[in-house]
C-alpha positions as CSV (number, residue, x, y, z in Angstrom):
1,X,-12.5,3.4,-14.3
2,X,-15.8,5.2,-14.9
3,X,-19.0,4.7,-12.9
4,X,-17.2,3.2,-9.9
5,X,-14.5,5.8,-9.7
6,X,-16.8,8.8,-9.8
7,X,-18.4,8.3,-6.4
8,X,-15.0,7.2,-4.9
9,X,-13.1,10.2,-6.3
10,X,-12.5,11.5,-2.8
11,X,-9.5,13.4,-1.7
12,X,-7.5,12.1,1.3
13,X,-8.6,13.7,4.5
14,X,-7.4,13.9,8.1
15,X,-3.9,14.9,9.2
16,X,-1.8,15.0,6.1
17,X,1.9,15.2,5.2
18,X,1.7,18.9,4.3
19,X,4.9,19.7,6.1
20,X,7.0,17.2,4.1
21,X,6.1,16.5,0.4
22,X,9.1,14.3,0.0
23,X,7.1,11.3,1.2
24,X,4.6,11.6,-1.6
25,X,7.3,12.4,-4.1
26,X,9.1,9.2,-3.1
27,X,6.0,7.1,-3.4
28,X,5.3,8.5,-6.8
29,X,8.7,7.5,-8.0
30,X,8.7,3.9,-6.7
31,X,5.0,2.9,-6.9
32,X,5.5,1.5,-10.4
33,X,7.0,-1.6,-8.6
34,X,3.5,-2.8,-7.7
35,X,1.3,-0.8,-10.1
36,X,0.3,-2.1,-13.5
37,X,1.6,0.5,-16.1
38,X,-1.7,0.3,-17.9
39,X,-3.7,1.7,-14.9
40,X,-5.0,5.2,-15.5
41,X,-6.1,5.5,-11.9
42,X,-5.6,3.3,-8.8
43,X,-7.2,3.0,-5.4
44,X,-5.0,3.9,-2.5
45,X,-5.7,3.4,1.2
46,X,-5.9,7.0,2.6
47,X,-4.0,5.9,5.7
48,X,-0.3,6.5,5.5
49,X,0.5,3.8,8.0
50,X,3.9,3.2,9.7
51,X,6.2,0.7,8.1
52,X,6.9,-2.9,9.2
53,X,10.7,-2.7,9.1
54,X,11.1,-2.3,12.9
55,X,13.1,-5.6,13.4
56,X,15.1,-7.7,11.0
57,X,17.5,-10.7,10.8
58,X,20.7,-9.4,9.3
59,X,21.8,-12.8,8.2
60,X,18.5,-13.5,6.5
61,X,18.6,-10.2,4.6
62,X,22.2,-10.8,3.4
63,X,21.4,-14.3,2.2
64,X,17.9,-13.9,0.7
65,X,16.8,-10.3,0.3
66,X,19.6,-7.8,-0.4
67,X,20.9,-7.3,-3.9
68,X,24.0,-5.5,-2.7
69,X,26.0,-5.1,0.5
70,X,24.4,-2.7,3.0
71,X,26.0,-1.7,6.3
72,X,24.1,-3.0,9.3
73,X,24.4,0.6,10.7
74,X,22.3,1.8,7.7
75,X,19.7,-0.9,8.3
76,X,19.6,-0.2,12.0
77,X,19.1,3.5,11.3
78,X,16.2,2.8,8.9
79,X,14.7,0.3,11.4
80,X,14.9,2.9,14.2
81,X,13.2,5.6,12.2
82,X,10.4,3.2,11.3
83,X,10.0,2.2,15.0
84,X,9.9,5.8,16.2
85,X,7.5,7.0,13.5
86,X,4.1,6.0,15.0
87,X,1.8,9.0,14.3
88,X,-1.5,8.5,12.5
89,X,-1.2,10.3,9.2
90,X,-2.9,10.4,5.8
91,X,-1.6,11.1,2.3
92,X,-1.7,14.7,1.2
93,X,-4.5,15.3,-1.4
94,X,-3.3,15.4,-5.0
95,X,0.4,14.7,-4.2
96,X,0.4,11.1,-5.6
97,X,-0.5,11.2,-9.3
98,X,-3.5,9.0,-10.3
99,X,-4.2,7.9,-6.7
100,X,-7.8,7.8,-5.5
101,X,-7.6,7.8,-1.7
102,X,-10.3,5.8,0.0
103,X,-11.2,4.9,3.6
104,X,-12.0,1.6,5.3
105,X,-15.6,1.2,4.2
106,X,-14.8,2.1,0.6
107,X,-11.9,-0.3,0.6
108,X,-14.3,-3.1,1.7
109,X,-16.7,-2.1,-1.1
110,X,-14.0,-2.3,-3.7
111,X,-12.6,-5.7,-2.5
112,X,-16.0,-7.2,-1.7
113,X,-18.9,-5.2,-3.1
114,X,-21.5,-7.5,-1.4
115,X,-20.1,-7.1,2.1
116,X,-22.8,-4.7,3.3
117,X,-25.6,-7.2,2.4
118,X,-24.6,-9.4,5.2
119,X,-26.0,-6.9,7.7
120,X,-29.1,-6.0,5.7
121,X,-32.0,-7.1,8.1
122,X,-34.6,-6.5,5.4
123,X,-33.3,-9.5,3.4
124,X,-33.6,-13.2,4.2
125,X,-30.5,-15.4,4.2
126,X,-31.5,-16.8,0.8
127,X,-32.0,-13.3,-0.6
128,X,-28.7,-12.2,0.7
129,X,-26.9,-15.2,-0.8
130,X,-28.5,-14.5,-4.2
131,X,-27.7,-10.8,-4.1
132,X,-24.1,-11.4,-3.1
133,X,-23.7,-13.8,-6.0
134,X,-25.0,-11.2,-8.4
135,X,-22.7,-8.5,-7.0
136,X,-19.7,-10.8,-7.3
137,X,-20.6,-11.8,-10.8
138,X,-20.6,-8.2,-11.8
139,X,-17.4,-7.6,-9.8
140,X,-15.6,-10.4,-11.7
141,X,-16.2,-8.6,-15.0
142,X,-14.6,-5.3,-13.9
143,X,-11.2,-4.3,-15.1
144,X,-8.3,-5.2,-12.8
145,X,-7.7,-1.6,-11.7
146,X,-11.2,-1.4,-10.3
147,X,-10.7,-4.5,-8.1
148,X,-7.4,-3.7,-6.4
149,X,-6.5,-1.5,-3.5
150,X,-3.0,-0.5,-2.7
151,X,-1.5,0.1,0.8
152,X,1.7,2.1,1.0
153,X,3.4,2.8,4.2
154,X,5.1,6.1,4.7
155,X,8.7,5.9,3.7
156,X,11.6,6.3,6.1
157,X,15.0,7.6,5.1
158,X,18.5,7.6,6.5
159,X,19.6,11.0,7.9
160,X,21.7,11.6,4.7
161,X,18.7,10.7,2.6
162,X,20.8,8.1,0.7
163,X,18.7,5.0,1.7
164,X,15.0,4.4,2.2
165,X,12.6,1.7,3.2
166,X,8.9,1.4,2.4
167,X,6.1,-1.2,2.3
168,X,4.4,-1.4,-1.1
169,X,1.3,-3.6,-0.8
170,X,-1.9,-4.4,-2.7
171,X,-5.0,-6.4,-1.9
172,X,-7.4,-8.1,-4.4
173,X,-9.9,-9.4,-1.8
174,X,-10.5,-9.2,1.9
175,X,-8.6,-12.4,2.7
176,X,-5.3,-13.7,1.4
177,X,-5.2,-12.4,-2.1
178,X,-2.5,-9.8,-2.6
179,X,1.1,-9.1,-2.1
180,X,2.9,-7.8,0.9
181,X,6.6,-6.7,0.6
182,X,9.0,-4.3,2.1
183,X,11.4,-2.6,-0.3
184,X,14.9,-1.1,0.4
185,X,16.3,1.6,-1.8
186,X,19.6,3.4,-2.4
187,X,19.7,6.8,-4.0
188,X,21.3,7.0,-7.5
189,X,21.9,9.8,-10.0
190,X,18.5,9.4,-11.7
191,X,16.4,8.5,-8.7
192,X,16.2,5.4,-6.5
193,X,17.5,1.8,-7.0
194,X,15.9,-1.2,-5.5
195,X,18.5,-3.0,-3.4
196,X,16.3,-5.4,-1.5
197,X,12.8,-6.9,-1.3
198,X,11.5,-8.6,1.8
199,X,8.3,-10.6,1.2
200,X,5.8,-11.0,3.9
201,X,6.6,-14.7,3.9
202,X,10.1,-14.0,5.0
203,X,8.9,-11.8,7.8
204,X,10.9,-9.1,9.6
205,X,13.2,-11.4,11.6
206,X,13.6,-11.5,15.4
């Protein structure tokens, strides 16, 4: 994380979570579920997007996703909070350790460093193809932490703050490479315990 990280070491901007640091604190505590422990820094989408847990199939969750029994009232409460939280927000600068927040264009540059060449009118199609191949060859040699971008939704909690839900995702290209999952947590004495993981393949039910 050297030459590439320096120009992208940009703090998150826009409307941030300044009024409630518990969101970033929670993300910091559970992000290890998708982060490689060897990463000294990681790219994070600056957008703190709403979560996906707005609808669910209770039977499906019980049979395939939940590690312990959870009341449907708790799940409904989390789902309702996700559904009602639709504001456009960004992560607060410096609140998530080691996160380098980047915007849409920078995300595309990380995942596909040759994307801008497609629109360069000064190059012929043959020149574009050659340049893109060179970019991708260099990209392939980079360490993994310089080729991934993480996307964390803002977490939602039950009113008693004993349960939480969040999407913890990453992408390794602009297409299908990556992992999409929604995580359910229960608060325990030393932090948070994962009690359910819903993969994108399972969907959110109907």
